Each structure stands twice: as C-alpha cells, then as structure tokens.
Jmol script that loads the backbone (N, CA, C; Angstrom):
load data "model"
ATOM      1  N   MET A   1      20.500  -4.354 -17.215  1.00  0.00           N
ATOM      2  CA  MET A   1      19.113  -4.464 -17.649  1.00  0.00           C
ATOM      3  C   MET A   1      18.385  -5.572 -16.872  1.00  0.00           C
ATOM      4  N   LEU A   2      19.126  -6.641 -16.554  1.00  0.00           N
ATOM      5  CA  LEU A   2      18.530  -7.729 -15.782  1.00  0.00           C
ATOM      6  C   LEU A   2      18.089  -7.227 -14.416  1.00  0.00           C
ATOM      7  N   TYR A   3      18.946  -6.374 -13.809  1.00  0.00           N
ATOM      8  CA  TYR A   3      18.595  -5.785 -12.507  1.00  0.00           C
ATOM      9  C   TYR A   3      17.297  -4.995 -12.629  1.00  0.00           C
ATOM     10  N   PHE A   4      17.189  -4.245 -13.709  1.00  0.00           N
ATOM     11  CA  PHE A   4      15.991  -3.423 -13.935  1.00  0.00           C
ATOM     12  C   PHE A   4      14.742  -4.298 -14.032  1.00  0.00           C
ATOM     13  N   LYS A   5      14.825  -5.414 -14.777  1.00  0.00           N
ATOM     14  CA  LYS A   5      13.673  -6.313 -14.935  1.00  0.00           C
ATOM     15  C   LYS A   5      13.276  -6.941 -13.601  1.00  0.00           C
ATOM     16  N   ASN A   6      14.275  -7.435 -12.865  1.00  0.00           N
ATOM     17  CA  ASN A   6      13.986  -8.064 -11.569  1.00  0.00           C
ATOM     18  C   ASN A   6      13.396  -7.064 -10.601  1.00  0.00           C
ATOM     19  N   TYR A   7      13.966  -5.862 -10.574  1.00  0.00           N
ATOM     20  CA  TYR A   7      13.471  -4.841  -9.652  1.00  0.00           C
ATOM     21  C   TYR A   7      12.079  -4.398 -10.051  1.00  0.00           C
ATOM     22  N   SER A   8      11.833  -4.345 -11.344  1.00  0.00           N
ATOM     23  CA  SER A   8      10.511  -3.981 -11.853  1.00  0.00           C
ATOM     24  C   SER A   8       9.473  -5.005 -11.401  1.00  0.00           C
ATOM     25  N   ARG A   9       9.821  -6.291 -11.477  1.00  0.00           N
ATOM     26  CA  ARG A   9       8.914  -7.351 -11.001  1.00  0.00           C
ATOM     27  C   ARG A   9       8.653  -7.208  -9.508  1.00  0.00           C
ATOM     28  N   TYR A  10       9.734  -6.939  -8.764  1.00  0.00           N
ATOM     29  CA  TYR A  10       9.619  -6.785  -7.308  1.00  0.00           C
ATOM     30  C   TYR A  10       8.708  -5.607  -6.983  1.00  0.00           C
ATOM     31  N   LEU A  11       8.894  -4.513  -7.694  1.00  0.00           N
ATOM     32  CA  LEU A  11       8.088  -3.311  -7.472  1.00  0.00           C
ATOM     33  C   LEU A  11       6.622  -3.583  -7.793  1.00  0.00           C
ATOM     34  N   THR A  12       6.364  -4.266  -8.901  1.00  0.00           N
ATOM     35  CA  THR A  12       4.998  -4.611  -9.294  1.00  0.00           C
ATOM     36  C   THR A  12       4.330  -5.485  -8.243  1.00  0.00           C
ATOM     37  N   SER A  13       5.065  -6.486  -7.741  1.00  0.00           N
ATOM     38  CA  SER A  13       4.477  -7.369  -6.728  1.00  0.00           C
ATOM     39  C   SER A  13       4.225  -6.608  -5.428  1.00  0.00           C
ATOM     40  N   THR A  14       5.108  -5.665  -5.096  1.00  0.00           N
ATOM     41  CA  THR A  14       4.921  -4.864  -3.880  1.00  0.00           C
ATOM     42  C   THR A  14       3.665  -4.011  -3.992  1.00  0.00           C
ATOM     43  N   VAL A  15       3.482  -3.383  -5.142  1.00  0.00           N
ATOM     44  CA  VAL A  15       2.303  -2.543  -5.356  1.00  0.00           C
ATOM     45  C   VAL A  15       1.037  -3.396  -5.331  1.00  0.00           C
ATOM     46  N   THR A  16       1.071  -4.555  -5.971  1.00  0.00           N
ATOM     47  CA  THR A  16      -0.077  -5.466  -5.982  1.00  0.00           C
ATOM     48  C   THR A  16      -0.419  -5.902  -4.564  1.00  0.00           C
ATOM     49  N   THR A  17       0.611  -6.259  -3.792  1.00  0.00           N
ATOM     50  CA  THR A  17       0.392  -6.662  -2.398  1.00  0.00           C
ATOM     51  C   THR A  17      -0.240  -5.520  -1.619  1.00  0.00           C
ATOM     52  N   ALA A  18       0.267  -4.308  -1.827  1.00  0.00           N
ATOM     53  CA  ALA A  18      -0.269  -3.144  -1.121  1.00  0.00           C
ATOM     54  C   ALA A  18      -1.741  -2.932  -1.466  1.00  0.00           C
ATOM     55  N   LYS A  19      -2.078  -3.068  -2.747  1.00  0.00           N
ATOM     56  CA  LYS A  19      -3.483  -2.910  -3.167  1.00  0.00           C
ATOM     57  C   LYS A  19      -4.371  -3.968  -2.521  1.00  0.00           C
ATOM     58  N   ASN A  20      -3.898  -5.209  -2.522  1.00  0.00           N
ATOM     59  CA  ASN A  20      -4.673  -6.303  -1.924  1.00  0.00           C
ATOM     60  C   ASN A  20      -4.877  -6.089  -0.434  1.00  0.00           C
ATOM     61  N   GLN A  21      -3.825  -5.634   0.257  1.00  0.00           N
ATOM     62  CA  GLN A  21      -3.944  -5.374   1.694  1.00  0.00           C
ATOM     63  C   GLN A  21      -4.937  -4.250   1.946  1.00  0.00           C
ATOM     64  N   ALA A  22      -4.900  -3.222   1.104  1.00  0.00           N
ATOM     65  CA  ALA A  22      -5.842  -2.118   1.257  1.00  0.00           C
ATOM     66  C   ALA A  22      -7.276  -2.611   1.079  1.00  0.00           C
ATOM     67  N   LYS A  23      -7.490  -3.519   0.121  1.00  0.00           N
ATOM     68  CA  LYS A  23      -8.825  -4.091  -0.084  1.00  0.00           C
ATOM     69  C   LYS A  23      -9.278  -4.867   1.147  1.00  0.00           C
ATOM     70  N   VAL A  24      -8.348  -5.646   1.721  1.00  0.00           N
ATOM     71  CA  VAL A  24      -8.676  -6.427   2.917  1.00  0.00           C
ATOM     72  C   VAL A  24      -9.071  -5.502   4.050  1.00  0.00           C
ATOM     73  N   TYR A  25      -8.290  -4.434   4.267  1.00  0.00           N
ATOM     74  CA  TYR A  25      -8.604  -3.490   5.340  1.00  0.00           C
ATOM     75  C   TYR A  25      -9.946  -2.820   5.089  1.00  0.00           C
ATOM     76  N   PHE A  26     -10.222  -2.476   3.825  1.00  0.00           N
ATOM     77  CA  PHE A  26     -11.487  -1.843   3.499  1.00  0.00           C
ATOM     78  C   PHE A  26     -12.648  -2.795   3.766  1.00  0.00           C
ATOM     79  N   ASN A  27     -12.479  -4.071   3.398  1.00  0.00           N
ATOM     80  CA  ASN A  27     -13.516  -5.073   3.662  1.00  0.00           C
ATOM     81  C   ASN A  27     -13.746  -5.243   5.156  1.00  0.00           C
ATOM     82  N   LYS A  28     -12.655  -5.205   5.945  1.00  0.00           N
ATOM     83  CA  LYS A  28     -12.787  -5.294   7.392  1.00  0.00           C
ATOM     84  C   LYS A  28     -13.581  -4.101   7.912  1.00  0.00           C
ATOM     85  N   LEU A  29     -13.290  -2.921   7.369  1.00  0.00           N
ATOM     86  CA  LEU A  29     -13.995  -1.707   7.783  1.00  0.00           C
ATOM     87  C   LEU A  29     -15.481  -1.839   7.479  1.00  0.00           C
ATOM     88  N   THR A  30     -15.805  -2.310   6.269  1.00  0.00           N
ATOM     89  CA  THR A  30     -17.192  -2.488   5.870  1.00  0.00           C
ATOM     90  C   THR A  30     -17.897  -3.490   6.776  1.00  0.00           C
ATOM     91  N   THR A  31     -17.246  -4.603   7.058  1.00  0.00           N
ATOM     92  CA  THR A  31     -17.821  -5.633   7.923  1.00  0.00           C
ATOM     93  C   THR A  31     -18.071  -5.085   9.314  1.00  0.00           C
ATOM     94  N   THR A  32     -17.088  -4.391   9.859  1.00  0.00           N
ATOM     95  CA  THR A  32     -17.223  -3.832  11.196  1.00  0.00           C
ATOM     96  C   THR A  32     -18.361  -2.820  11.236  1.00  0.00           C
ATOM     97  N   THR A  33     -18.477  -2.028  10.186  1.00  0.00           N
ATOM     98  CA  THR A  33     -19.529  -1.030  10.122  1.00  0.00           C
ATOM     99  C   THR A  33     -20.906  -1.680  10.157  1.00  0.00           C
ATOM    100  N   THR A  34     -21.075  -2.754   9.401  1.00  0.00           N
ATOM    101  CA  THR A  34     -22.386  -3.406   9.388  1.00  0.00           C
ATOM    102  C   THR A  34     -22.644  -4.198  10.661  1.00  0.00           C
ATOM    103  N   THR A  35     -21.577  -4.769  11.237  1.00  0.00           N
ATOM    104  CA  THR A  35     -21.757  -5.573  12.437  1.00  0.00           C
ATOM    105  C   THR A  35     -22.036  -4.696  13.656  1.00  0.00           C
ATOM    106  N   TYR A  36     -21.235  -3.637  13.805  1.00  0.00           N
ATOM    107  CA  TYR A  36     -21.381  -2.761  14.962  1.00  0.00           C
ATOM    108  C   TYR A  36     -21.945  -1.422  14.523  1.00  0.00           C
ATOM    109  N   LYS A  37     -23.028  -1.020  15.143  1.00  0.00           N
ATOM    110  CA  LYS A  37     -23.647   0.254  14.785  1.00  0.00           C
ATOM    111  C   LYS A  37     -23.178   1.384  15.710  1.00  0.00           C
ATOM    112  N   LYS A  38     -22.327   1.039  16.695  1.00  0.00           N
ATOM    113  CA  LYS A  38     -21.856   2.050  17.631  1.00  0.00           C
ATOM    114  C   LYS A  38     -20.830   2.946  16.945  1.00  0.00           C
ATOM    115  N   LYS A  39     -20.964   4.235  17.139  1.00  0.00           N
ATOM    116  CA  LYS A  39     -20.071   5.190  16.484  1.00  0.00           C
ATOM    117  C   LYS A  39     -18.625   5.035  16.972  1.00  0.00           C
ATOM    118  N   LYS A  40     -18.464   4.700  18.238  1.00  0.00           N
ATOM    119  CA  LYS A  40     -17.131   4.585  18.808  1.00  0.00           C
ATOM    120  C   LYS A  40     -16.315   3.496  18.092  1.00  0.00           C
ATOM    121  N   LYS A  41     -16.930   2.364  17.843  1.00  0.00           N
ATOM    122  CA  LYS A  41     -16.255   1.249  17.178  1.00  0.00           C
ATOM    123  C   LYS A  41     -15.896   1.619  15.733  1.00  0.00           C
ATOM    124  N   LEU A  42     -16.794   2.294  15.073  1.00  0.00           N
ATOM    125  CA  LEU A  42     -16.593   2.708  13.686  1.00  0.00           C
ATOM    126  C   LEU A  42     -15.423   3.686  13.592  1.00  0.00           C
ATOM    127  N   THR A  43     -15.357   4.628  14.505  1.00  0.00           N
ATOM    128  CA  THR A  43     -14.280   5.615  14.511  1.00  0.00           C
ATOM    129  C   THR A  43     -12.923   4.940  14.689  1.00  0.00           C
ATOM    130  N   THR A  44     -12.836   3.996  15.608  1.00  0.00           N
ATOM    131  CA  THR A  44     -11.589   3.269  15.846  1.00  0.00           C
ATOM    132  C   THR A  44     -11.133   2.538  14.586  1.00  0.00           C
ATOM    133  N   THR A  45     -12.063   1.869  13.923  1.00  0.00           N
ATOM    134  CA  THR A  45     -11.727   1.120  12.712  1.00  0.00           C
ATOM    135  C   THR A  45     -11.262   2.059  11.605  1.00  0.00           C
ATOM    136  N   THR A  46     -11.900   3.201  11.464  1.00  0.00           N
ATOM    137  CA  THR A  46     -11.520   4.161  10.432  1.00  0.00           C
ATOM    138  C   THR A  46     -10.100   4.665  10.663  1.00  0.00           C
ATOM    139  N   LYS A  47      -9.751   4.937  11.902  1.00  0.00           N
ATOM    140  CA  LYS A  47      -8.392   5.395  12.215  1.00  0.00           C
ATOM    141  C   LYS A  47      -7.377   4.312  11.865  1.00  0.00           C
ATOM    142  N   THR A  48      -7.691   3.077  12.182  1.00  0.00           N
ATOM    143  CA  THR A  48      -6.794   1.961  11.870  1.00  0.00           C
ATOM    144  C   THR A  48      -6.599   1.852  10.365  1.00  0.00           C
ATOM    145  N   LEU A  49      -7.665   1.957   9.609  1.00  0.00           N
ATOM    146  CA  LEU A  49      -7.593   1.869   8.146  1.00  0.00           C
ATOM    147  C   LEU A  49      -6.695   2.972   7.592  1.00  0.00           C
ATOM    148  N   THR A  50      -6.863   4.193   8.071  1.00  0.00           N
ATOM    149  CA  THR A  50      -6.049   5.320   7.594  1.00  0.00           C
ATOM    150  C   THR A  50      -4.577   5.073   7.887  1.00  0.00           C
ATOM    151  N   THR A  51      -4.280   4.597   9.080  1.00  0.00           N
ATOM    152  CA  THR A  51      -2.887   4.320   9.450  1.00  0.00           C
ATOM    153  C   THR A  51      -2.288   3.254   8.548  1.00  0.00           C
ATOM    154  N   GLN A  52      -3.027   2.177   8.311  1.00  0.00           N
ATOM    155  CA  GLN A  52      -2.514   1.088   7.490  1.00  0.00           C
ATOM    156  C   GLN A  52      -2.268   1.552   6.055  1.00  0.00           C
ATOM    157  N   ILE A  53      -3.174   2.344   5.504  1.00  0.00           N
ATOM    158  CA  ILE A  53      -3.007   2.803   4.126  1.00  0.00           C
ATOM    159  C   ILE A  53      -1.805   3.739   4.019  1.00  0.00           C
ATOM    160  N   SER A  54      -1.598   4.610   5.011  1.00  0.00           N
ATOM    161  CA  SER A  54      -0.434   5.499   4.954  1.00  0.00           C
ATOM    162  C   SER A  54       0.858   4.685   5.045  1.00  0.00           C
ATOM    163  N   ARG A  55       0.853   3.597   5.819  1.00  0.00           N
ATOM    164  CA  ARG A  55       2.040   2.723   5.871  1.00  0.00           C
ATOM    165  C   ARG A  55       2.285   2.077   4.519  1.00  0.00           C
ATOM    166  N   LEU A  56       1.228   1.639   3.850  1.00  0.00           N
ATOM    167  CA  LEU A  56       1.376   1.015   2.533  1.00  0.00           C
ATOM    168  C   LEU A  56       1.910   2.022   1.521  1.00  0.00           C
ATOM    169  N   ASN A  57       1.394   3.245   1.548  1.00  0.00           N
ATOM    170  CA  ASN A  57       1.879   4.282   0.639  1.00  0.00           C
ATOM    171  C   ASN A  57       3.360   4.532   0.870  1.00  0.00           C
ATOM    172  N   PHE A  58       3.773   4.600   2.131  1.00  0.00           N
ATOM    173  CA  PHE A  58       5.174   4.811   2.464  1.00  0.00           C
ATOM    174  C   PHE A  58       6.029   3.679   1.910  1.00  0.00           C
ATOM    175  N   THR A  59       5.556   2.439   2.061  1.00  0.00           N
ATOM    176  CA  THR A  59       6.294   1.273   1.553  1.00  0.00           C
ATOM    177  C   THR A  59       6.486   1.370   0.046  1.00  0.00           C
ATOM    178  N   VAL A  60       5.438   1.733  -0.666  1.00  0.00           N
ATOM    179  CA  VAL A  60       5.523   1.833  -2.127  1.00  0.00           C
ATOM    180  C   VAL A  60       6.478   2.952  -2.533  1.00  0.00           C
ATOM    181  N   ILE A  61       6.416   4.099  -1.847  1.00  0.00           N
ATOM    182  CA  ILE A  61       7.296   5.226  -2.181  1.00  0.00           C
ATOM    183  C   ILE A  61       8.757   4.853  -1.942  1.00  0.00           C
ATOM    184  N   VAL A  62       9.048   4.263  -0.802  1.00  0.00           N
ATOM    185  CA  VAL A  62      10.424   3.875  -0.471  1.00  0.00           C
ATOM    186  C   VAL A  62      10.934   2.825  -1.452  1.00  0.00           C
ATOM    187  N   THR A  63      10.069   1.916  -1.861  1.00  0.00           N
ATOM    188  CA  THR A  63      10.463   0.871  -2.799  1.00  0.00           C
ATOM    189  C   THR A  63      10.704   1.446  -4.192  1.00  0.00           C
ATOM    190  N   ALA A  64       9.927   2.434  -4.578  1.00  0.00           N
ATOM    191  CA  ALA A  64      10.030   2.998  -5.934  1.00  0.00           C
ATOM    192  C   ALA A  64      11.214   3.944  -6.083  1.00  0.00           C
ATOM    193  N   GLN A  65      11.719   4.479  -4.996  1.00  0.00           N
ATOM    194  CA  GLN A  65      12.768   5.491  -5.074  1.00  0.00           C
ATOM    195  C   GLN A  65      14.023   5.035  -5.828  1.00  0.00           C
ATOM    196  N   PRO A  66      14.623   3.877  -5.497  1.00  0.00           N
ATOM    197  CA  PRO A  66      15.844   3.458  -6.203  1.00  0.00           C
ATOM    198  C   PRO A  66      15.642   3.264  -7.700  1.00  0.00           C
ATOM    199  N   ILE A  67      14.474   2.802  -8.105  1.00  0.00           N
ATOM    200  CA  ILE A  67      14.228   2.582  -9.539  1.00  0.00           C
ATOM    201  C   ILE A  67      14.183   3.916 -10.273  1.00  0.00           C
ATOM    202  N   LEU A  68      13.640   4.937  -9.639  1.00  0.00           N
ATOM    203  CA  LEU A  68      13.611   6.266 -10.255  1.00  0.00           C
ATOM    204  C   LEU A  68      15.024   6.830 -10.384  1.00  0.00           C
ATOM    205  N   ILE A  69      15.841   6.644  -9.364  1.00  0.00           N
ATOM    206  CA  ILE A  69      17.238   7.108  -9.421  1.00  0.00           C
ATOM    207  C   ILE A  69      17.961   6.408 -10.565  1.00  0.00           C
ATOM    208  N   TYR A  70      17.715   5.115 -10.720  1.00  0.00           N
ATOM    209  CA  TYR A  70      18.334   4.330 -11.785  1.00  0.00           C
ATOM    210  C   TYR A  70      17.915   4.853 -13.163  1.00  0.00           C
ATOM    211  N   ILE A  71      16.640   5.155 -13.331  1.00  0.00           N
ATOM    212  CA  ILE A  71      16.142   5.675 -14.610  1.00  0.00           C
ATOM    213  C   ILE A  71      16.780   7.022 -14.931  1.00  0.00           C
ATOM    214  N   PHE A  72      16.834   7.908 -13.929  1.00  0.00           N
ATOM    215  CA  PHE A  72      17.445   9.225 -14.151  1.00  0.00           C
ATOM    216  C   PHE A  72      18.934   9.103 -14.459  1.00  0.00           C
ATOM    217  N   ALA A  73      19.594   8.116 -13.862  1.00  0.00           N
ATOM    218  CA  ALA A  73      21.016   7.886 -14.154  1.00  0.00           C
ATOM    219  C   ALA A  73      21.194   7.432 -15.604  1.00  0.00           C
ATOM    220  N   LEU A  74      20.266   6.619 -16.096  1.00  0.00           N
ATOM    221  CA  LEU A  74      20.337   6.164 -17.492  1.00  0.00           C
ATOM    222  C   LEU A  74      20.098   7.324 -18.460  1.00  0.00           C
ATOM    223  N   LEU A  75      19.154   8.200 -18.090  1.00  0.00           N
ATOM    224  CA  LEU A  75      18.843   9.343 -18.955  1.00  0.00           C
ATOM    225  C   LEU A  75      19.978  10.370 -18.931  1.00  0.00           C
ATOM    226  N   GLY A  76      20.697  10.396 -17.831  1.00  0.00           N
ATOM    227  CA  GLY A  76      21.922  11.169 -17.675  1.00  0.00           C
ATOM    228  C   GLY A  76      21.759  12.631 -17.740  1.00  0.00           C
TER     229      GLY A  76
END
end "model"
wireframe off; spacefill off
backbone 0.3
color backbone group
C-alpha cells in the first residue's frame, strides 16, 4: 500500500508538471502570435506546441501504465 501511495504522489506530480508545461508552451504561443504577425512564424510555433503536448501525453500514459496494472492485479 505504501508503494501505491508513493506512486500515486509521483503520478500526480507528473501530471501537474505536464499541465504546467503545457500552459507555458501555450503562453509562448500566444506571445509569439502577438509579437510576430507573420504567418510563417506562427505556423512554426504551432507545430512546436503540438509536438510538445504529444510528448507530455506520452509521458503521462507511460507513467500511468504500471499503476493500472497494479490496480487490476489487486482486483484479480
């Protein structure tokens, strides 16, 4: 049970970090959009944002997988 609590905390902090990073990237996108009116610059930033968010989603999924296996093992 201690492992479950510690892993749960780790998972929560990982998700929180991912959300915060996504906010930072979104703020960067907004800033770049207002600073540069050129479409080319905006397109580049949007692609970067999409890539970063997909990496964060992957991190959360990979991190959550062992906890789900553990829960299913308990339910048996």
